[in-house]
Structure formats: structure tokens, C-alpha cells
C-alpha positions in Angstrom: 104.3 103.3 99.8 103.8 104.5 96.5 104.7 102.2 93.6 108.5 102.5 92.7 110.1 102.4 89.0 112.7 100.1 87.5 114.5 102.8 85.7 116.9 100.4 83.7 114.9 99.2 80.6 114.1 101.8 77.6 110.6 100.4 76.9 109.7 100.7 80.8 110.9 104.3 80.7 109.0 105.0 78.1 105.7 103.5 79.7 106.3 105.6 82.8 106.7 108.8 80.7 103.3 107.8 79.0 101.6 106.9 82.4 102.9 110.4 84.0 101.6 112.2 80.8 98.2 110.7 80.4 99.0 109.1 77.0 96.8 106.2 76.9 97.6 105.7 73.2 100.9 105.1 73.7 100.3 103.0 76.7 97.7 100.8 74.9 100.1 100.5 71.6 103.1 99.2 73.8 101.3 97.4 76.1 98.9 95.6 73.5 95.2 94.5 74.1 94.0 92.3 76.8 92.6 89.9 73.6 93.2 88.8 70.2 89.3 89.9 69.5 89.6 92.7 67.0 87.8 95.0 69.0 89.5 94.1 72.1 91.7 97.6 72.1 88.6 99.7 71.1 86.7 98.1 74.4 90.1 98.8 76.4 90.2 102.1 75.4 86.8 103.4 75.9 87.0 101.7 79.5 90.0 103.6 80.4 89.6 107.2 78.8 86.9 108.5 81.8 90.0 108.0 84.1 92.5 109.4 81.9 90.5 112.4 81.0 89.6 113.2 84.5 93.2 112.6 85.8 94.4 114.9 83.1 92.1 117.9 84.3 92.6 116.9 87.8 96.3 116.4 87.6 95.6 112.8 89.4 99.3 111.1 89.4 98.8 107.4 88.2 102.0 106.8 89.3 102.2 107.7 93.1 98.4 108.3 93.4 96.9 110.2 96.6 95.4 108.6 99.8 91.9 109.0 98.3 92.5 107.1 95.1 90.0 104.7 95.7 87.2 107.1 96.2 88.5 108.9 92.9 88.5 106.0 91.0 84.8 104.7 92.1 83.7 108.3 91.4 85.1 108.6 88.1 84.0 104.9 87.0 80.5 105.9 87.5 80.7 109.2 85.3 78.7 109.2 82.1 77.4 111.5 79.7 75.4 114.7 80.4 76.5 114.0 84.2 74.1 110.9 84.2 75.8 107.8 86.4 76.3 104.9 84.3 75.3 101.5 85.8 77.1 99.6 88.0 78.4 96.7 85.9 80.1 99.3 83.2 81.8 101.0 86.4 82.9 97.7 87.6 84.2 96.9 84.0 86.0 100.3 83.6 87.8 99.6 87.3 88.6 96.1 86.1 90.2 97.4 82.8 92.3 100.0 85.1 93.3 97.1 87.5 94.5 95.1 84.3 96.5 98.2 83.2 98.2 98.4 86.5 99.0 94.9 86.2 100.5 95.1 83.0 102.8 98.0 84.0 103.8 96.1 87.0 104.6 93.0 84.6 106.7 95.2 82.6 108.7 96.5 85.4 107.5 100.1 85.5 105.7 99.8 88.8 105.9 97.3 91.6 102.4 97.7 93.3 99.3 98.3 92.2 97.4 100.9 93.9 93.7 99.4 93.1 94.4 96.4 95.3 91.9 96.3 98.1 89.4 98.8 96.1 85.7 98.3 97.0 83.8 98.6 93.6 80.3 99.2 93.0 78.0 96.4 93.7 77.0 94.5 91.1 73.1 95.0 89.6 70.8 92.6 90.8 67.3 92.0 89.4 64.2 90.2 89.6 63.6 90.0 85.9 63.8 86.5 84.2 66.8 84.7 82.8 67.9 86.0 79.5 65.9 84.8 76.7 66.9 81.5 74.9 67.5 82.8 71.7 70.2 85.3 73.0 71.9 82.4 75.0 72.2 80.5 71.7 73.3 83.4 69.6 76.1 83.8 72.5 77.0 80.2 71.9 77.1 80.2 68.2 79.7 83.5 68.2 81.9 81.5 70.8 82.1 78.1 68.5 85.8 79.2 67.4 87.1 80.2 70.7 87.1 76.6 72.2 87.4 77.6 75.9 84.7 80.1 75.9 82.3 77.7 74.1 82.7 74.8 76.3 82.6 77.3 79.6 79.4 78.9 78.2 77.8 75.2 77.3 78.8 73.9 80.8 77.3 76.9 82.3 74.0 76.8 80.2 73.3 73.2 80.0 74.4 71.9 83.3 73.8 75.0 85.7 77.6 75.2 86.7 77.9 78.2 89.2 81.2 80.5 88.0 83.4 79.7 90.9 82.9 75.8 90.5 83.4 76.3 86.6 86.8 77.9 87.3 88.1 75.9 89.8 87.4 72.8 87.3 90.1 70.3 86.9 90.8 67.9 84.0 90.9 64.7 86.2 87.3 65.6 87.6 86.1 65.0 84.2 85.8 61.4 82.2 84.7 62.3 78.7 83.9 58.8 78.0 81.4 58.0 79.3 81.0 62.2 79.4 80.8 62.8 83.3 82.0 65.1 85.8 82.6 65.1 89.6 81.0 68.1 91.4 81.1 69.4 94.8 77.6 67.7 95.5 77.0 64.7 93.1 78.4 63.4 89.7 76.7 64.8 86.4 76.3 62.9 83.5 77.2 65.8 80.5 74.8 65.7 77.8 76.7 65.5 74.1 77.0 69.2 73.3 79.0 69.4 76.7 81.2 66.6 75.8 81.8 67.7 72.2 82.6 71.3 73.8 85.0 69.7 76.1 86.8 67.3 73.6 87.2 70.4 71.1 88.7 72.3 73.9 90.9 69.3 75.1 92.3 68.8 71.7 93.7 72.2 71.4 94.9 72.5 74.7 97.0 69.6 74.6 94.8 66.3 74.2 94.9 63.8 76.4 98.4 64.5 77.5 96.8 67.4 79.6 98.0 67.6 83.1 95.3 65.8 85.0 95.7 68.6 87.8 95.4 71.8 85.5 92.5 73.6 85.7 90.2 73.1 82.6 89.4 76.8 81.8 92.3 79.5 81.3 90.1 82.2 83.2 91.6 83.2 86.3 88.7 85.3 87.6 85.2 85.7 86.7 85.9 88.8 85.4 88.3 87.5 82.7 85.3 84.8 81.7 82.9 87.6 81.3 85.5 90.0 79.1 85.5 86.9 76.9 82.0 86.5 76.5 81.6 90.0 76.1 83.8 90.4 73.4 81.8 87.2 72.0 78.6 89.3 72.5 79.6 91.8 70.2 79.8 89.4 67.4 76.4 88.2 68.4 75.1 91.7 68.3 73.2 91.3 71.3 74.1 92.6 75.0 75.6 90.8 77.3 73.7 89.5 80.5 75.2 88.3 84.0 76.9 85.4 83.3 75.3 84.1 86.4 72.1 84.1 84.7 72.9 80.9 83.0 72.4 79.1 85.9 68.7 80.1 85.9 68.2 80.0 82.3 69.5 76.2 82.4 67.0 75.3 85.1 64.3 77.1 83.0 65.4 75.4 79.5 66.5 71.9 80.2 64.7 68.9 82.0 67.3 68.8 84.8 67.2 66.5 87.5 69.1 67.4 90.8 72.0 65.7 89.6 72.4 67.0 86.0 72.3 70.6 87.8 75.0 69.8 90.2 72.6 69.8 93.4 73.0 67.6 96.4 70.7 64.4 96.7 68.3 66.7 99.1 65.7 67.4 96.5 64.3 70.7 98.4 67.0 72.8 97.5 66.8 71.7 93.7 63.0 71.9 93.7 62.7 75.6 95.1 65.5 77.0 92.9 63.9 75.0 89.8 60.4 76.7 90.7 61.9 80.1 90.9 63.8 79.9 87.7 60.6 78.7 86.0 58.4 81.5 87.6 56.3 79.6 90.1 57.6 81.3 93.4 53.5 81.6 94.2 53.8 77.9 94.9 56.6 78.3 97.6 56.3 78.8 101.2 57.5 82.2 102.7 60.1 80.3 104.6 61.1 78.6 101.3 61.6 81.8 99.5 63.5 83.3 102.5 66.0 80.7 102.5 66.5 80.6 98.5 67.1 84.5 98.4 69.7 83.7 101.1 71.2 81.0 98.7 71.0 83.2 95.7 72.6 86.2 97.6 75.4 83.9 98.5 76.0 83.0 95.0 76.1 86.6 94.1 78.9 87.0 96.0 80.5 84.2 95.2 80.5 85.5 91.6 81.8 88.4 92.1 85.5 88.7 91.0 88.1 90.3 93.5 90.3 93.4 92.6 
């Protein structure tokens, strides 16, 4: 059933007219950027432009899209200059921008359903390359210092090898900032000073000790939302953003972890395998251990993939 219109609001009618006439400038001006970062509006425009340019040429109706709309979106998302396809992560970012545009139009009463729900996006890029250099990670952390939530999130990912899903579900009641501990799925992790300080700054900014204990620590609903915030910080840091799941491997490479500090269960085998892989000594693993770790990594990648 196609999305329906709520015709009672002047602003909704203006937005609908812009959507029907592929007027991306009006849409983004009226809806505003997805972030207060100074580059957010330009980034959003760049990601949405391929869809609007192609839809105008082909007469695609964004309000009542055809049955093949998901196929069309995936095709256009991969279009690059000179006919060369863009990287899968770029295509995924474009689709996420279009998805968020539809959600904003629903919030404004322009539409009632999001035609992108259920769309299967291109797979995330997977690589066997080493984790990002420590210098790039430090540059990203430095660029995020004024954004307290982002800085605390990145610090936990890097300093204590948090998984993205684990991080986004974390509640204040699982954290004791004095003495500095966090209850995780498999263990209690003693936080280092940098992690404690970053959480204290974010807690003070978000309500202090009077925060709801059952509230989630971080405001990011999905890994994609966290990645968007990290991407804007990476522009300030003048680095190319790496997959945030790589911070887990980089943590095992750069810090003298125990199984508890990295959030692993008491069984040392999984931790030792992950540590060996992160530090580039896979030759020391038996074939069965490598196979088991590859399976675990595949599971992590699936969990880190944000749904549309």
C-alpha cells in the first residue's frame, strides 16, 4: 500500500510538493540536517543527490514508488563517476541517508510509511587488512572531544574492545564510575582512567548522577547513527573513517588486555585466539582455531550491521 498524505498542514504540503518535483534543496532546507555539525548538510546532500538526479531522469515516484523500488535504490546507490561502482560502504551510507529522509517525512506528517523498510542493502566491506593505525584512532578521538557522547563511545570501543551492539545497549545502571567498573555480558571490566573521565564528562552533560539508571548510556539508536557521528568527526580529523568494528581489533593490538578488560568470558581460549589474530600471529593458530575464530568474526559482522 503506497504511503498516504496528510494534507492538513501547509509545511507538509510544501514538503510533498518538493518530494514530487525532486527538489532536494527545499527538502533539506525545510527538514534541516541530521546533525548540528557544520558539514552535515553538505554530506546529506551529496549522499541523496544520486537518487534525486536519477529519479528525475527516469520519472521515479518517491511518494508512491514502483514495486521494483528496492532494486532501483540498490542500483543507484552503487553508481559512481564514469560508470564505476562506488564502494559498498558508500552505497550503504547513501541508502541510510534516503531511509532517514523518509523517516523525517513521516515525522512531519507528509507520509505514513517508509518504502525502504525491509530493503536488503549491499554487504559491508570485509577485509583481512590490519586494524587502523593507532595514530588515526587518536586523531579521531581528539576530534571528538567536544562531542561528549561520541568521545565516550569511541573511547570504550577502543580502550576496552566493546562490540557495537554491546555498547549501544549499555545502561547507566551497569556502570559504577567510582571505582570505575562496567558490568558486561560475560564479565566485569575495570575501566581505565581515560574511559572513566570520558564517561564522567558525558554523564555531567546528560543529567549527572540524576540520570535514569535504566536509560541507555548513549543516544545512538543504531550502529549507523554512531557511524554518522564518527564520520563527521573524521572530517575534522582529516582522516578516512574506518569501520568502527575495527576498533575492537585495534584495542586487542594496542592495549595489554586481560580477558576481563576486553569483555571476554573466563574461558581463555576465545580471548587468546582473538588476541593472536589482532596482533598478526595467526600462523601460531591451529586450523580448527582459525576456523572457529572466522565463524565468530562473521557473527560479529552480522551483529554490527545496522538494520534499515
